[in-house]
C-alpha angles and dihedrals in degrees: 000000000000124000125202117229109266114244100194140032088251091057090050091051089049088061088072088078092061127083110263116250138140094275093052092050091048091050091049093050091047090049093051090050092048093048093046090053092048089053092052097252119151125227088253091054092051097046090048089055091050093049093047099047105097096171100109113351129067122231096270092048092049090051091050091048092049089055089053090050090053091051092048091048090053095046105039111089117239 
């Protein structure tokens, strides 16, 4: 199953209806990066948000996720 990269917060929320797998998570991360860029956020802004959001993930998980966000930022074309 292939997912397109979400282009809006609504499209990211719509992913909740799909079964969770690696492709879904990758698409969600790519979508967040793409949306952040379109809103003029910097990589530092985005990683700070990830590290500060204590809603679901613990500190180690947030750090791991922030590293994935950095990789996605570096690898997703503008």
